[in-house]
C-alpha positions as CSV (number, residue, x, y, z in Angstrom):
1,X,-23.0,6.3,4.9
2,X,-24.0,4.2,1.9
3,X,-27.7,4.1,1.1
4,X,-29.6,0.8,1.4
5,X,-31.7,-0.6,-1.4
6,X,-34.5,-0.1,1.1
7,X,-35.3,3.6,1.1
8,X,-35.6,3.8,4.8
9,X,-32.2,2.5,5.8
10,X,-28.5,3.0,5.7
11,X,-25.7,0.7,6.8
12,X,-25.6,2.7,10.0
13,X,-29.2,1.8,10.8
14,X,-28.6,-1.9,10.2
15,X,-27.6,-4.4,12.9
16,X,-25.4,-7.5,13.0
17,X,-26.2,-10.7,14.8
18,X,-23.4,-10.0,17.3
19,X,-23.8,-6.2,17.3
20,X,-21.0,-4.2,18.8
21,X,-23.0,-0.9,18.7
22,X,-25.9,-2.3,20.8
23,X,-23.9,-4.9,22.7
24,X,-26.5,-7.6,21.9
25,X,-26.8,-10.8,20.0
26,X,-30.6,-11.1,20.4
27,X,-32.8,-9.2,17.9
28,X,-36.6,-9.3,18.2
29,X,-39.3,-8.1,15.9
30,X,-42.6,-8.3,17.8
31,X,-46.0,-6.8,16.9
32,X,-49.7,-7.0,17.5
33,X,-51.4,-6.8,14.1
34,X,-54.9,-6.9,12.5
35,X,-55.5,-7.3,8.8
36,X,-58.6,-5.1,8.1
37,X,-58.1,-4.8,4.3
38,X,-56.2,-6.9,1.8
39,X,-56.0,-7.4,-2.0
40,X,-59.2,-8.8,-3.4
41,X,-57.6,-11.7,-5.2
42,X,-58.7,-15.2,-4.3
43,X,-55.4,-15.7,-2.5
44,X,-54.4,-12.4,-0.8
45,X,-50.7,-12.0,0.2
46,X,-49.9,-9.5,3.0
47,X,-46.3,-9.4,4.3
48,X,-46.4,-8.3,7.9
49,X,-42.8,-8.6,9.0
50,X,-39.4,-9.5,7.6
51,X,-35.7,-9.7,8.2
52,X,-33.4,-9.2,5.2
53,X,-29.7,-8.7,5.0
54,X,-27.9,-5.5,3.9
55,X,-27.4,-5.7,0.1
56,X,-28.9,-9.2,0.1
57,X,-31.9,-9.8,-2.2
58,X,-32.9,-13.0,-0.4
59,X,-34.9,-12.3,2.7
60,X,-33.9,-14.4,5.7
61,X,-37.6,-14.3,7.0
62,X,-40.9,-13.1,5.6
63,X,-44.1,-13.4,7.6
64,X,-47.1,-13.8,5.2
65,X,-50.8,-13.7,5.9
66,X,-52.7,-15.3,3.0
67,X,-56.3,-15.2,4.2
68,X,-58.7,-16.0,7.0
69,X,-58.7,-19.7,6.4
70,X,-55.0,-20.3,5.9
71,X,-52.2,-20.5,8.5
72,X,-49.8,-17.6,8.7
73,X,-46.8,-18.7,6.7
74,X,-43.2,-17.9,7.3
75,X,-41.0,-18.0,4.2
76,X,-37.3,-18.5,4.8
77,X,-34.3,-18.6,2.5
78,X,-31.7,-21.2,3.4
79,X,-28.8,-19.1,2.1
80,X,-28.1,-15.9,0.2
81,X,-25.8,-14.2,-2.3
82,X,-24.1,-10.9,-1.6
83,X,-24.3,-7.6,-3.5
84,X,-28.0,-8.1,-4.3
85,X,-27.1,-10.9,-6.7
86,X,-29.5,-13.7,-7.6
87,X,-28.7,-17.0,-5.9
88,X,-29.2,-20.2,-8.0
89,X,-28.1,-22.4,-5.2
90,X,-30.5,-20.9,-2.6
91,X,-33.8,-22.5,-1.7
92,X,-36.7,-21.1,0.1
93,X,-39.0,-23.1,2.4
94,X,-42.0,-22.3,4.6
95,X,-43.3,-23.0,8.0
96,X,-47.0,-22.7,9.0
97,X,-47.9,-21.0,12.2
98,X,-51.4,-20.0,13.6
99,X,-54.5,-19.1,11.6
100,X,-56.2,-15.7,12.0
101,X,-59.3,-14.2,10.5
102,X,-59.5,-10.8,8.9
103,X,-60.3,-8.1,11.4
104,X,-59.0,-10.1,14.4
105,X,-56.0,-8.9,16.4
106,X,-53.1,-11.3,16.9
107,X,-49.4,-11.1,17.5
108,X,-46.1,-12.5,16.2
109,X,-42.5,-12.7,17.3
110,X,-39.4,-13.2,15.0
111,X,-36.2,-13.5,17.0
112,X,-32.7,-13.9,15.7
113,X,-29.9,-14.9,18.0
114,X,-26.7,-17.0,18.1
115,X,-28.7,-20.2,18.3
116,X,-31.0,-19.5,15.2
117,X,-34.4,-18.1,14.4
118,X,-37.5,-18.3,16.7
119,X,-40.9,-17.8,15.0
120,X,-44.2,-17.5,16.8
121,X,-47.8,-16.4,16.3
122,X,-50.3,-16.0,19.2
123,X,-53.7,-14.5,20.1
124,X,-53.7,-10.9,21.1
125,X,-53.8,-11.9,24.8
126,X,-50.7,-14.1,24.4
127,X,-52.5,-17.5,24.4
128,X,-52.6,-20.1,21.7
129,X,-48.9,-19.8,20.8
130,X,-47.8,-21.7,17.7
131,X,-44.0,-21.6,17.5
132,X,-41.0,-23.0,15.7
133,X,-37.2,-22.7,16.4
134,X,-34.8,-23.2,13.5
135,X,-31.1,-23.6,14.5
136,X,-28.3,-22.2,12.3
137,X,-26.6,-25.0,10.4
138,X,-29.8,-27.0,9.9
139,X,-32.2,-25.9,7.2
140,X,-30.7,-22.4,7.6
141,X,-27.1,-22.0,6.5
142,X,-24.5,-20.9,9.0
143,X,-23.6,-18.2,6.5
144,X,-26.4,-16.1,7.9
145,X,-24.3,-15.8,11.1
146,X,-21.3,-14.3,9.3
147,X,-20.0,-11.4,11.3
148,X,-19.8,-9.2,8.2
149,X,-23.5,-9.5,7.4
150,X,-25.8,-6.6,8.5
151,X,-29.5,-6.8,8.7
């Protein structure tokens, strides 16, 4: 197996949107989190979850907590370049979800499937859901659904 640029992965540990090994086309990253400590800068940036492609520098999704008084922000790249190349034609954009104070437990869900990306934050008990669904072919390029792309 080739080694990934991420030290914890190989191509064998990656998945594809329509994955033959797992026989699924729905992939979910879900967690309950609590930010107890963060950088002491005036605008902390804590990445809590992400999906990125195999040998693709541009992350599809990054979930970012930037402080107690700001909404959790999801940064997405509309497109990508292969082989860890930079992408001059790619643009990133962000979506605001719920706001959570330091030391408070809350949850998030990032789900990729054949329809697009579902993003949500919610209180630890599952209430106060703030969500957004982005279909492929809208702000997100259909290129992300290429059967040769592994995540």
